[in-house]
DRENPA-3360 file (N, C-alpha, C; in nm, 2 decimals, always signed):
BEGIN
1 = MSDQGRDR = -8.14/-1.91/-21.92/-8.10/-1.90/-21.83/-8.02/-1.81/-21.81 ~ -7.96/-1.79/-21.87/-7.81/-1.68/-21.86/-7.89/-1.55/-21.88 ~ -7.96/-1.52/-21.95/-8.10/-1.37/-21.93/-8.14/-1.38/-21.80 ~ -8.23/-1.46/-21.73/-8.22/-1.46/-21.61/-8.14/-1.40/-21.49 ~ -7.97/-1.45/-21.50/-7.90/-1.45/-21.42/-7.83/-1.27/-21.43 ~ -7.85/-1.24/-21.59/-7.84/-1.09/-21.59/-7.92/-1.02/-21.55 ~ -8.06/-1.06/-21.54/-8.16/-0.96/-21.51/-8.15/-0.94/-21.37 ~ -8.11/-1.06/-21.29/-8.11/-1.04/-21.16/-7.99/-0.95/-21.09;
9 = GDSGDDRR = -7.87/-0.98/-21.20/-7.73/-0.91/-21.15/-7.77/-0.74/-21.18 ~ -7.85/-0.74/-21.28/-7.87/-0.60/-21.32/-7.96/-0.52/-21.22 ~ -8.07/-0.60/-21.18/-8.15/-0.53/-21.08/-8.11/-0.52/-20.94 ~ -8.03/-0.60/-20.92/-7.94/-0.60/-20.81/-7.85/-0.49/-20.75 ~ -7.79/-0.48/-20.87/-7.66/-0.36/-20.89/-7.74/-0.21/-20.87 ~ -7.87/-0.20/-20.92/-7.92/-0.11/-20.93/-7.99/-0.06/-20.79 ~ -8.07/-0.17/-20.69/-8.09/-0.12/-20.57/-7.96/-0.12/-20.51 ~ -7.85/-0.17/-20.52/-7.76/-0.15/-20.44/-7.67/+0.00/-20.44;
17 = SSGSRDRG = -7.68/+0.06/-20.58/-7.65/+0.17/-20.58/-7.72/+0.29/-20.55 ~ -7.85/+0.25/-20.54/-7.97/+0.38/-20.50/-7.97/+0.39/-20.38 ~ -7.95/+0.25/-20.30/-7.95/+0.26/-20.14/-7.82/+0.30/-20.11 ~ -7.72/+0.29/-20.15/-7.63/+0.33/-20.09/-7.61/+0.48/-20.08 ~ -7.65/+0.56/-20.20/-7.69/+0.69/-20.19/-7.76/+0.78/-20.10 ~ -7.89/+0.67/-20.09/-7.99/+0.72/-20.01/-7.99/+0.70/-19.84 ~ -7.91/+0.62/-19.86/-7.87/+0.54/-19.72/-7.89/+0.64/-19.56 ~ -7.81/+0.70/-19.53/-7.82/+0.82/-19.43/-7.88/+0.94/-19.47;
25 = GMASRTGG = -7.89/+0.97/-19.60/-7.90/+1.12/-19.61/-7.82/+1.24/-19.61 ~ -7.73/+1.19/-19.54/-7.61/+1.29/-19.49/-7.51/+1.31/-19.59 ~ -7.49/+1.21/-19.68/-7.38/+1.21/-19.78/-7.44/+1.29/-19.88 ~ -7.54/+1.33/-19.91/-7.62/+1.39/-20.05/-7.61/+1.55/-19.99 ~ -7.60/+1.58/-19.87/-7.64/+1.66/-19.82/-7.50/+1.76/-19.80 ~ -7.42/+1.67/-19.77/-7.28/+1.74/-19.72/-7.14/+1.75/-19.84 ~ -7.23/+1.70/-19.96/-7.12/+1.69/-20.08/-7.07/+1.58/-20.10 ~ -7.14/+1.45/-20.03/-7.06/+1.30/-20.05/-6.93/+1.28/-19.95;
33 = GRKFYRRK = -6.86/+1.29/-19.87/-6.77/+1.24/-19.84/-6.77/+1.19/-19.70 ~ -6.70/+1.13/-19.61/-6.72/+1.06/-19.48/-6.68/+1.18/-19.41 ~ -6.75/+1.16/-19.30/-6.78/+1.24/-19.18/-6.64/+1.26/-19.11 ~ -6.58/+1.39/-19.04/-6.44/+1.37/-18.97/-6.49/+1.36/-18.86 ~ -6.39/+1.27/-18.78/-6.39/+1.25/-18.61/-6.24/+1.28/-18.59 ~ -6.23/+1.35/-18.49/-6.11/+1.38/-18.37/-6.04/+1.23/-18.37 ~ -5.92/+1.22/-18.39/-5.90/+1.11/-18.35/-5.85/+1.10/-18.18 ~ -5.90/+0.99/-18.12/-5.91/+0.98/-17.96/-5.74/+0.95/-17.96;
41 = VCKVCIGK = -5.70/+1.02/-17.83/-5.58/+0.99/-17.78/-5.57/+0.93/-17.65 ~ -5.49/+0.85/-17.59/-5.49/+0.77/-17.50/-5.45/+0.87/-17.39 ~ -5.53/+0.90/-17.27/-5.52/+1.01/-17.15/-5.45/+0.91/-17.09 ~ -5.42/+0.79/-17.07/-5.32/+0.76/-16.97/-5.20/+0.76/-17.01 ~ -5.13/+0.75/-17.16/-5.00/+0.81/-17.22/-4.99/+0.97/-17.19 ~ -5.08/+1.04/-17.19/-5.06/+1.18/-17.17/-5.03/+1.20/-17.05 ~ -5.10/+1.13/-16.97/-5.09/+1.19/-16.82/-5.18/+1.23/-16.75 ~ -5.32/+1.25/-16.85/-5.44/+1.32/-16.79/-5.52/+1.22/-16.71;
49 = ANVDYKDS = -5.49/+1.11/-16.72/-5.59/+1.00/-16.61/-5.51/+0.89/-16.55 ~ -5.49/+0.91/-16.39/-5.44/+0.83/-16.30/-5.49/+0.69/-16.28 ~ -5.43/+0.58/-16.32/-5.47/+0.43/-16.36/-5.45/+0.36/-16.22 ~ -5.53/+0.36/-16.10/-5.49/+0.31/-15.96/-5.62/+0.22/-15.91 ~ -5.61/+0.08/-15.89/-5.72/+0.06/-15.81/-5.77/+0.11/-15.70 ~ -5.69/+0.19/-15.65/-5.74/+0.27/-15.49/-5.83/+0.39/-15.53 ~ -5.79/+0.43/-15.66/-5.87/+0.53/-15.67/-5.99/+0.53/-15.77 ~ -6.13/+0.49/-15.69/-6.23/+0.45/-15.78/-6.28/+0.55/-15.88;
57 = NSLRRFTT = -6.26/+0.66/-15.81/-6.34/+0.77/-15.93/-6.27/+0.81/-16.05 ~ -6.12/+0.77/-16.07/-6.08/+0.80/-16.18/-6.11/+0.67/-16.28 ~ -6.13/+0.55/-16.19/-6.14/+0.44/-16.28/-6.31/+0.41/-16.33 ~ -6.42/+0.51/-16.26/-6.53/+0.52/-16.31/-6.57/+0.54/-16.46 ~ -6.42/+0.66/-16.50/-6.44/+0.71/-16.64/-6.43/+0.58/-16.70 ~ -6.36/+0.45/-16.68/-6.34/+0.37/-16.80/-6.46/+0.26/-16.77 ~ -6.57/+0.30/-16.71/-6.67/+0.17/-16.70/-6.83/+0.26/-16.72 ~ -6.86/+0.18/-16.75/-7.03/+0.23/-16.77/-7.10/+0.27/-16.64;
65 = DRGKILPR = -7.21/+0.31/-16.67/-7.32/+0.31/-16.55/-7.37/+0.19/-16.47 ~ -7.39/+0.09/-16.58/-7.41/-0.05/-16.53/-7.28/-0.12/-16.51 ~ -7.14/-0.07/-16.49/-7.04/-0.14/-16.42/-6.97/-0.23/-16.53 ~ -7.00/-0.22/-16.63/-6.91/-0.30/-16.77/-6.79/-0.18/-16.79 ~ -6.69/-0.26/-16.84/-6.56/-0.19/-16.86/-6.56/-0.13/-17.01 ~ -6.57/-0.01/-17.04/-6.58/+0.02/-17.21/-6.46/+0.00/-17.23 ~ -6.49/-0.01/-17.39/-6.39/-0.07/-17.47/-6.29/+0.02/-17.53 ~ -6.19/+0.00/-17.60/-6.08/+0.07/-17.64/-6.15/+0.18/-17.78;
73 = RITGTCAK = -6.23/+0.15/-17.82/-6.28/+0.24/-17.92/-6.37/+0.35/-17.87 ~ -6.43/+0.35/-17.74/-6.49/+0.44/-17.71/-6.40/+0.55/-17.59 ~ -6.30/+0.47/-17.53/-6.24/+0.54/-17.42/-6.12/+0.63/-17.51 ~ -6.07/+0.53/-17.61/-5.95/+0.61/-17.69/-5.81/+0.53/-17.62 ~ -5.82/+0.45/-17.52/-5.70/+0.43/-17.46/-5.61/+0.31/-17.54 ~ -5.48/+0.32/-17.56/-5.41/+0.24/-17.63/-5.41/+0.09/-17.58 ~ -5.36/+0.01/-17.65/-5.38/-0.15/-17.61/-5.31/-0.17/-17.46 ~ -5.18/-0.10/-17.44/-5.14/-0.14/-17.35/-5.22/-0.12/-17.22;
81 = HQRLVARE = -5.26/+0.07/-17.23/-5.30/+0.10/-17.13/-5.47/+0.05/-17.10 ~ -5.52/+0.00/-17.17/-5.65/-0.07/-17.18/-5.64/-0.20/-17.08 ~ -5.51/-0.27/-17.16/-5.52/-0.39/-17.02/-5.48/-0.36/-16.88 ~ -5.38/-0.26/-16.87/-5.42/-0.19/-16.76/-5.53/-0.13/-16.67 ~ -5.60/-0.06/-16.75/-5.73/-0.03/-16.70/-5.84/-0.16/-16.67 ~ -5.84/-0.26/-16.69/-5.91/-0.37/-16.73/-5.87/-0.44/-16.59 ~ -5.74/-0.47/-16.58/-5.66/-0.52/-16.47/-5.71/-0.46/-16.34 ~ -5.67/-0.31/-16.33/-5.74/-0.22/-16.20/-5.89/-0.22/-16.16;
89 = VKRARALA = -5.93/-0.22/-16.31/-6.12/-0.21/-16.26/-6.12/-0.36/-16.19 ~ -6.08/-0.47/-16.20/-6.10/-0.62/-16.19/-6.06/-0.61/-16.04 ~ -5.91/-0.54/-16.01/-5.88/-0.57/-15.87/-5.97/-0.42/-15.77 ~ -6.02/-0.36/-15.83/-6.13/-0.29/-15.74/-6.23/-0.33/-15.72 ~ -6.29/-0.40/-15.81/-6.43/-0.49/-15.79/-6.36/-0.60/-15.67 ~ -6.27/-0.65/-15.70/-6.25/-0.78/-15.63/-6.24/-0.73/-15.44 ~ -6.20/-0.59/-15.42/-6.20/-0.53/-15.30/-6.30/-0.45/-15.27 ~ -6.43/-0.46/-15.34/-6.54/-0.38/-15.34/-6.55/-0.25/-15.35;
97 = LLPFVSK = -6.45/-0.19/-15.43/-6.44/-0.06/-15.47/-6.51/-0.01/-15.55 ~ -6.55/-0.07/-15.63/-6.64/-0.07/-15.77/-6.74/-0.20/-15.79 ~ -6.83/-0.15/-15.81/-6.95/-0.25/-15.84/-6.91/-0.37/-15.95 ~ -6.95/-0.48/-15.94/-6.96/-0.58/-16.03/-7.06/-0.53/-16.15 ~ -7.21/-0.51/-16.09/-7.30/-0.50/-16.16/-7.38/-0.41/-16.07 ~ -7.44/-0.28/-16.16/-7.52/-0.21/-16.07/-7.70/-0.24/-16.09 ~ -7.79/-0.23/-16.04/-7.92/-0.25/-16.04/-7.98/-0.16/-16.15;
% end
């Protein structure tokens, strides 16, 4: 019984290690490191974006083409301003300045 457990563990380890090396293919070509991404900065904090429910054009930057509010990880806004954006988008929807859902 203990031999079978070891065999399974060894074969599982081999598959995991070879799979992780060949998973994306990019790691082996680039010399094995993580990809570098620029850190996103909050556009509202630095003053490049105006968030107001009356300005629907600026709020469209924070919504998808289907009308959903984009998450922080995509827009790069900080938590404080993401809550502000969500509140303003919901106000604009209530006043029919932004659509709830697009067809």
